[in-house]
C-alpha positions in Angstrom: 75.1 88.0 102.0 76.8 90.2 104.5 77.8 89.2 108.5 78.6 91.6 111.2 82.0 90.7 112.8 82.9 91.6 116.4 86.3 91.1 117.9 86.9 91.5 121.8 89.9 91.1 123.6 89.6 88.9 127.1 91.3 88.6 129.9 90.3 84.6 130.9 89.7 82.8 127.3 88.0 79.8 129.5 85.8 82.1 131.3 84.9 84.1 128.4 83.8 81.0 126.1 81.4 79.9 129.3 80.0 83.0 129.2 79.6 83.3 125.6 78.1 79.6 125.4 75.7 80.4 127.8 74.4 84.2 126.1 74.8 82.4 122.7 73.5 79.1 123.7 76.0 77.5 120.9 79.6 76.6 121.3 82.3 78.5 119.2 82.6 77.3 116.0 86.5 77.3 116.1 88.6 77.3 119.7 92.4 77.7 120.0 94.8 77.9 122.9 94.0 82.0 122.3 91.1 82.2 120.4 87.5 81.6 120.2 84.9 81.8 117.0 81.1 82.1 116.9 79.7 82.1 113.2 76.0 82.6 114.1 73.1 82.8 112.0 70.8 84.4 114.3 71.6 87.1 114.7 74.1 87.0 112.0 77.6 87.8 113.5 80.8 86.6 113.1 82.2 86.9 117.0 85.2 86.3 118.2 87.5 86.6 121.1 91.2 86.5 122.2 93.7 86.3 124.8 96.8 88.1 123.3 97.5 90.6 126.0 95.9 93.2 124.7 93.8 95.2 127.2 90.4 93.4 127.4 87.5 95.2 125.4 86.4 96.1 122.0 89.3 95.3 119.5 87.5 96.3 116.7 84.5 95.6 114.5 83.9 94.7 111.1 81.6 93.1 108.0 82.4 90.0 106.9 81.2 89.6 103.1 81.2 86.1 101.0 81.8 87.9 97.5 84.7 89.9 96.0 81.9 92.2 94.7 80.1 93.0 97.9 83.6 93.8 98.9 84.3 96.2 96.5 81.0 97.5 96.7 81.8 98.6 100.3 85.6 100.2 99.3 83.6 102.3 96.6 81.3 103.5 99.6 84.4 104.5 101.8 86.1 105.8 98.9 83.3 108.4 98.2 83.3 109.4 101.7 86.9 109.9 102.0 87.8 107.6 104.4 91.7 106.9 105.2 91.9 103.6 104.0 94.3 100.4 104.8 94.1 97.6 101.8 95.4 94.2 102.6 95.2 91.7 100.0 95.6 87.8 100.6 97.2 88.9 104.3 96.6 86.2 107.5 94.8 88.0 110.3 94.3 85.6 113.6 93.2 82.2 112.0 92.7 83.0 108.3 93.7 84.4 105.1 91.4 87.6 104.6 91.6 90.4 101.4 90.3 93.5 103.5 89.8 97.3 104.1 90.6 98.9 107.1 89.1 102.2 108.3 88.6 103.7 112.2 85.3 105.5 112.7 85.6 109.6 113.8 86.2 108.3 117.0 88.7 105.9 116.3 87.1 102.3 116.6 88.9 100.2 113.8 86.3 98.8 111.3 87.3 96.1 109.0 85.4 95.1 105.9 86.7 91.6 104.3 86.1 88.2 102.4 88.0 85.3 104.0 90.1 83.5 101.5 90.9 80.7 103.7 91.4 79.6 107.2 94.9 79.5 108.6 96.5 77.1 111.0 98.0 79.6 113.2 97.4 83.4 114.4 98.6 85.7 112.2 100.5 83.0 110.2 103.1 82.7 113.1 105.0 80.1 114.4 104.5 79.6 118.1 107.8 80.8 119.1 107.2 84.1 117.1 103.8 84.5 117.9 102.7 88.2 118.5 101.1 89.0 121.9 98.8 91.5 121.5 95.6 93.0 119.7 94.5 90.6 116.8 95.5 92.6 113.7 93.5 95.9 113.8 96.1 98.2 112.2 95.7 101.4 114.4 98.9 102.7 114.0 99.2 102.0 110.2 95.6 104.1 109.6 96.8 106.8 111.8 100.0 106.9 109.9 97.8 107.2 107.0 96.1 110.1 108.1 99.2 112.1 109.1 100.7 111.2 105.6 97.7 112.6 103.8 97.1 115.7 106.5 101.1 116.6 105.6 101.0 116.3 101.9 97.8 118.0 102.2 99.3 120.9 104.0 101.7 121.0 101.8 99.9 121.9 99.0 97.8 124.7 100.4 101.1 126.7 101.0 101.2 127.0 97.2 99.0 129.6 95.2 
C-alpha cells in the first residue's frame, strides 16, 4: 500500500511540532533535534519537517511504498513517461536508508518515490560534526544536471544527417 510523503522545511522546529500536533491531533512518531515525522493512517501520509537552514516551505513530495514490486511499478511508469530520473539504491536520507527514484515535475518540484529499508541513527548518516546544513535529500541539482546532459547529447545527435 502506498503512502503520500510531504517534507517541509521550517524555521522553528519546536513551534512547528506544536502546530502540527494540534493540526493532526497526534504527536510525531519520530523526533530528532532537527527533524520530526508523523506516520498517519487517516489521511495515509508520511509528513516530515526539518530545520536544517533551508528556506522555509515545501522541500519535496513523494510516494512511499512497502514493496520492491510497488517501487518497480512506479519506476516503469516514470520511464514510460520519459521522465529524467535519478535512482539511488540503499541511500541514507534524513534518518532512513531507502531505495528511491527522484524526478521533477514540470514546475521543478522534486518528487521522491521510495521504499524504506531501515532507520538510520543520524541525518544522512553524517556524524554530528559533519552534518550537512540545508534541505533534506532532494537532489534537485542532480536531476537538473541529468536534464542538461541528456539535452546536450540529444542536440549533438540531431546535428547529424
